[in-house]
C-alpha positions in Angstrom: 107.8 139.9 52.7 105.6 142.2 50.6 102.6 140.0 51.4 103.2 140.4 55.2 103.6 144.2 54.8 100.3 144.4 52.9 98.5 142.3 55.6 100.0 144.6 58.3 99.0 147.7 56.4 95.5 146.4 55.8 95.1 145.5 59.5 96.3 148.9 60.6 93.9 150.7 58.3 91.1 148.4 59.5 91.9 149.1 63.2 92.1 152.9 62.6 88.8 152.9 60.6 87.0 150.9 63.4 88.5 153.2 66.1 87.5 156.4 64.2 84.0 155.1 63.5 83.5 154.1 67.2 84.8 157.5 68.4 82.6 159.4 66.0 79.6 157.2 66.9 79.9 157.8 70.6 81.2 161.4 70.3 82.2 161.5 74.0 83.0 165.2 74.0 79.9 166.3 72.3 81.9 167.6 69.3 79.2 167.2 66.7 75.9 168.9 66.5 74.0 166.0 65.0 74.3 162.4 64.3 73.5 159.1 66.1 73.9 159.2 69.8 73.7 155.6 71.2 74.0 156.9 74.8 72.1 159.9 76.1 74.8 160.4 78.7 78.4 160.8 77.9 81.3 161.2 80.4 82.5 164.7 80.8 86.3 165.3 80.5 87.5 168.9 81.1 89.9 168.9 78.2 87.2 167.6 75.9 85.0 170.6 76.9 87.7 173.0 75.9 88.0 171.2 72.6 84.4 170.8 71.7 82.6 173.9 73.0 84.0 176.6 70.6 83.3 174.3 67.7 79.8 173.5 68.8 78.9 177.2 69.4 80.2 178.2 66.0 78.5 175.4 64.1 75.2 175.4 66.0 74.9 179.2 66.2 72.4 178.9 69.2 69.7 181.5 69.8 70.0 180.9 73.6 73.4 180.5 75.3 74.2 179.7 79.0 77.6 180.8 80.1 79.6 180.6 83.4 81.3 178.1 85.7 80.4 174.6 86.6 77.5 176.0 88.7 75.8 177.0 85.4 76.9 173.9 83.6 75.3 171.7 86.3 72.3 173.8 87.2 70.7 174.6 83.7 69.6 172.3 81.0 68.3 173.5 77.6 65.0 171.7 78.0 64.1 174.2 80.7 63.4 176.8 78.1 61.6 177.0 74.8 64.2 177.9 72.2 65.1 174.9 70.1 68.6 176.2 69.3 70.1 176.3 72.8 73.5 175.4 74.1 75.2 175.4 77.5 78.7 176.8 77.0 79.7 176.7 80.7 83.1 175.4 81.7 84.3 173.9 85.0 86.1 176.8 86.6 85.1 178.9 83.6 86.3 182.6 83.4 84.6 185.7 82.1 87.2 185.7 79.3 86.1 182.3 78.1 82.5 183.4 78.2 83.4 186.5 76.1 85.3 184.4 73.5 82.3 181.9 73.2 80.0 184.9 72.7 82.1 186.2 70.0 81.7 182.9 68.2 77.9 183.0 68.7 77.1 186.5 67.3 75.1 187.5 65.4 72.8 184.5 65.8 72.5 184.6 69.6 69.4 186.3 70.9 69.5 185.6 74.7 72.5 185.0 76.9 72.3 183.8 80.6 75.6 184.6 82.3 76.2 183.3 85.9 78.5 185.4 88.1 80.7 184.0 91.0 82.3 186.0 93.8 85.4 183.9 93.8 86.0 184.6 90.1 86.4 188.3 90.9 89.2 187.4 93.4 91.1 185.0 91.2 94.4 186.3 89.9 94.9 186.1 86.2 96.2 182.6 85.3 96.6 180.3 82.4 93.5 178.2 81.8 94.4 174.6 81.2 93.1 173.3 77.9 92.0 176.8 76.7 93.5 177.7 73.2 92.9 180.9 71.3 93.5 178.9 68.1 90.2 177.1 68.5 88.2 180.3 67.9 87.6 181.3 64.3 87.8 185.0 65.4 90.5 186.9 67.3 89.5 188.9 70.4 89.2 192.0 68.1 86.8 189.9 65.9 89.2 189.7 63.0 89.7 186.3 61.3 92.0 183.9 63.2 94.7 182.7 60.9 95.5 179.7 63.2 92.0 178.4 63.3 92.0 176.2 60.2 95.1 174.2 61.2 93.8 173.8 64.8 90.4 172.7 63.5 92.1 169.9 61.5 94.1 168.9 64.6 90.9 168.7 66.7 89.2 166.5 64.1 92.1 164.1 64.3 92.0 164.2 68.1 88.2 163.4 68.2 88.6 160.5 65.8 91.9 158.8 66.5 93.4 159.9 69.8 93.8 157.4 72.7 92.1 159.9 75.1 89.0 160.0 72.9 88.9 156.3 72.5 89.2 155.9 76.3 86.5 158.4 76.8 84.3 156.7 74.2 84.7 153.3 75.8 83.9 154.7 79.3 80.9 156.5 77.9 79.6 153.4 76.1 79.8 151.2 79.1 78.7 154.0 81.5 81.5 153.3 83.9 84.4 155.4 85.0 86.6 153.3 87.4 88.9 156.3 88.2 86.2 158.8 89.3 83.3 157.9 91.5 82.2 161.6 91.4 82.1 161.9 87.6 79.8 164.3 85.9 77.8 163.2 82.8 77.9 165.4 79.8 74.5 166.0 78.1 74.0 166.6 74.4 73.1 170.3 75.0 76.6 171.0 76.6 75.3 170.9 80.2 76.2 168.2 82.6 74.7 166.3 85.6 75.6 163.9 88.3 74.5 160.3 88.3 71.1 160.3 89.9 71.4 160.5 93.7 69.3 158.1 95.7 71.4 157.8 98.8 71.6 160.7 101.3 74.8 159.2 102.8 76.6 159.4 99.4 75.4 163.0 98.9 76.5 163.9 102.4 80.0 162.4 101.7 80.3 164.5 98.5 79.0 167.5 100.3 81.7 167.3 103.0 84.4 166.8 100.4 83.4 169.8 98.4 83.2 171.9 101.5 86.7 171.0 102.5 88.0 171.7 99.0 86.2 175.1 99.0 87.7 176.1 102.3 91.2 175.5 100.9 90.4 177.5 97.7 88.8 180.4 99.5 91.6 180.6 102.1 94.0 181.0 99.2 92.0 183.7 97.5 91.4 185.7 100.6 95.1 185.6 101.5 96.0 187.6 98.4 97.4 191.1 98.9 94.7 193.8 98.7 96.4 195.5 95.7 96.2 192.2 93.8 92.6 191.7 94.8 91.8 195.2 93.5 93.6 194.5 90.3 91.6 191.2 89.9 88.3 192.9 90.5 89.1 195.6 88.0 90.1 193.0 85.4 86.9 191.1 86.2 84.8 194.3 85.7 86.5 195.1 82.5 85.6 191.7 81.0 81.9 192.2 82.1 81.8 195.6 80.4 83.2 194.1 77.2 80.4 191.5 77.3 77.9 194.3 77.8 79.3 196.2 74.9 79.0 193.1 72.7 75.4 192.8 73.7 74.7 196.4 72.7 76.6 196.0 69.4 74.7 192.8 68.4 71.4 193.5 70.1 71.0 190.3 72.1 69.4 190.1 75.6 72.0 189.7 78.3 70.7 188.3 81.6 73.3 188.6 84.4 72.7 186.8 87.7 74.7 185.8 90.8 74.8 182.1 91.3 73.3 180.7 94.5 75.3 178.7 97.0 74.2 176.9 100.2 74.4 178.6 103.6 77.2 176.2 104.5 79.4 177.8 101.9 78.2 181.4 102.7 79.0 180.8 106.4 82.4 179.6 105.3 83.0 182.9 103.3 82.1 184.9 106.5 84.2 182.7 108.7 87.3 183.3 106.6 86.7 187.0 106.5 85.3 187.4 103.0 82.0 189.2 103.7 83.3 192.7 103.3 84.9 191.8 99.9 81.6 190.2 98.9 79.8 193.5 99.6 82.5 195.5 97.7 82.0 193.1 94.7 78.2 193.7 94.8 78.7 197.4 94.9 80.9 197.3 91.9 78.3 195.3 89.9 75.6 197.7 91.0 77.5 200.9 90.3 79.7 200.1 87.2 77.4 198.0 85.0 74.6 199.2 82.8 72.9 195.8 82.9 70.7 194.8 85.8 72.0 191.9 87.9 69.7 189.4 89.6 71.0 188.1 92.9 70.2 184.5 93.8 73.0 184.4 96.4 72.7 185.2 100.1 70.4 183.7 102.7 66.9 182.6 101.6 64.8 179.5 102.1 66.6 177.5 99.4 70.1 178.3 100.7 69.0 177.5 104.2 67.6 174.1 103.3 68.9 171.2 105.4 72.2 169.6 104.4 71.8 165.9 103.4 71.9 163.3 106.1 70.0 160.2 107.3 67.3 162.3 109.0 66.7 165.0 106.3 67.4 162.8 103.2 68.7 164.3 100.0 68.9 168.1 99.5 66.7 168.8 96.4 68.1 172.3 95.8 71.9 171.7 95.9 74.1 168.9 94.8 76.8 170.2 97.2 77.4 173.5 99.0 78.5 175.3 95.8 76.5 173.7 93.0 72.8 174.2 92.8 70.6 171.5 91.3 68.5 171.7 88.0 65.4 171.9 90.3 66.6 175.3 91.6 67.9 176.3 88.2 64.4 175.9 86.8 63.0 178.2 89.6 65.8 180.8 88.8 64.7 180.9 85.1 61.1 181.5 86.2 62.2 184.3 88.5 64.3 185.9 85.6 61.1 186.1 83.5 59.6 188.4 86.1 60.2 192.1 86.7 62.4 193.1 89.7 59.4 194.0 91.7 57.6 190.6 91.1 60.5 188.4 92.2 60.4 186.4 95.4 62.0 188.3 98.3 65.7 187.8 98.6 65.8 185.3 95.7 66.4 186.8 92.3 66.0 190.4 93.3 67.8 193.1 91.3 70.9 194.4 93.1 69.8 198.0 92.5 66.7 197.4 94.6 68.4 197.4 98.0 71.7 198.6 99.4 73.1 195.6 101.4 71.9 192.9 99.0 71.2 189.6 100.7 73.8 189.7 103.5 75.9 186.6 103.6 75.0 185.8 107.1 71.9 186.2 109.2 
């Protein structure tokens, strides 16, 4: 009997050791900052981002940090800029509060921060963010030490080495196949992500239409909120931005605020659903209430008016879908942000203080 128990125990230990080694080798959530990476592309899982990103920012202490929603996560890669210690801390559906908490982990090492702003985020009522845990941050919101962090850090190490979710993610990443999600994003080692390379305009057109339908549903819900609740959401949004500005002044890092571009299909949808006036109210708040200049890449310009993908026009090089810009456009945006307000291309990256009705949503 004792012999069989010993064999069972040895087998269990062997299985657990092999599983842990495989998971750490693949590192599907990008939890570590260094080590062997057998696959340059790793499947992105939303829960894994919430687990990994606070730890990565704290350990890596990047000089350059990209923050925002999936638009920033998909549109900017660290190899677009010169700083070696760069990380993309964007989340899918990321909030300003998440950006603030990551920034608090990054100071005082961070020197430059790119923060993408979204109109919809200013309308969204306060809600619990799935997967977000305060215990994963070594500092509390008031920058005091977080007493829950050490235990949560231990739990996360166990998760990334032995959990079935991590093992599944590692296996999918290794074989580069996700049978449950044909529209999967691929997590890069710098924290950004990308779509599998598009070669078929028909496939991009299908994804384009799907995202447009989903966006219509989300926008309709936001714009149906009572005006008092919208006012409260915008005030809360502005408060978080001002806290980020204050952190930049306290720790002397460069804060670059910009409005993410979207395709004209999406901008026309905002207008169709009656959101243009709220959009202008939001722009006015950013212009009047912030001390930091905001670059506007939204509105109508030659990139947002580019033809949607179809058999005749082929792929759209500037947008992956109506709401997510491509890295090709992200690179142009970084170039524009290196210029002064007066030097930027007309209606693409201009400072919102430069003109009153900034890049009207519709023609």
